[in-house]
C-alpha positions, -999 to +999 in steps of 0.1 A: +414+081+075+414+117+077+381+142+093+375+151+052+374+117+040+355+098+064+334+137+055+323+126+025+323+090+028+293+092+064+278+121+032+280+099+006+263+067+030+234+095+040+227+102+003+222+068-008+201+057+017+182+086+007+175+073-027+173+039-010+145+056+008+127+075-023+130+045-042+106+023-013+081+051-013+080+050-044+079+012-049+054+015-021+028+045-040+033+020-071+017-011-053-011+009-032-021+023-068-023-008-088-048-022-061-065+007-056-068+011-097-077-027-103-103-029-072-121+004-086-128-016-116-137-050-101-168-026-083-175-013-115-175-049-130-190-056-095-226-036-103-234-052-135-213-088-137-216-094-093-190-113-071-162-127-094-139-145-068-110-144-092-108-110-092-111-111-056-080-136-049-062-109-073-070-078-052-058-100-019-028-104-038-022-065-047-031-054-013-009-082+003+016-063-023+007-031-014+017-043+021+044-057+023+057-026+000+046-003+027+059-021+055+089-002+058+073+034+051+039+034+065+037+000+088-003+014+100-016+017+065+006-011+058-022-027+087-048-011+065-032-029+034-034-064+046-068-064+059-081-046+036-065-084+013-080-105+041-108-084+037-112-095+006-091-133+002-125-141+026-148-116+014-180-125+025-169-141+056-155-105+071-167-085+100-185-055+084-172-040+123-135-046+118-141-036+077-153-005+097-125-001+122-099-006+100-113+019+077-105-002+047-129+006+031-124+022-009-127+052-004-107+055+032-084+042+013-077+061-015-075+089+010-051+070+034-034+067-005-036+106-018-023+121+018+008+101+016+010+108-022+009+138-017+033+145+012+061+141-003+066+111+022 
């Protein structure tokens, strides 16, 4: 194998890795956007209809999916999403001091998402 062919192969691998990373980021952002949107819809319904256990389970699953997708992109944010998932799984039994510690309120999470989205990761 010549030096030129080795360099071309290395460049191809780097391009593929960059493309793979971009796809991971897009998937993570999409799953996060869905979880955010569904949570916002839930809170709109909550103000009118009250708590809904089935909806809380669905939100828990959405935030868990977002956490898993975000793990390779931004591990610290993935941890926040995992806590948000747990919050919805045990709705009403989640310690509020822990919620403040992880900043899992919807406004804080949306700001973190927007910062990541705008960064172009």
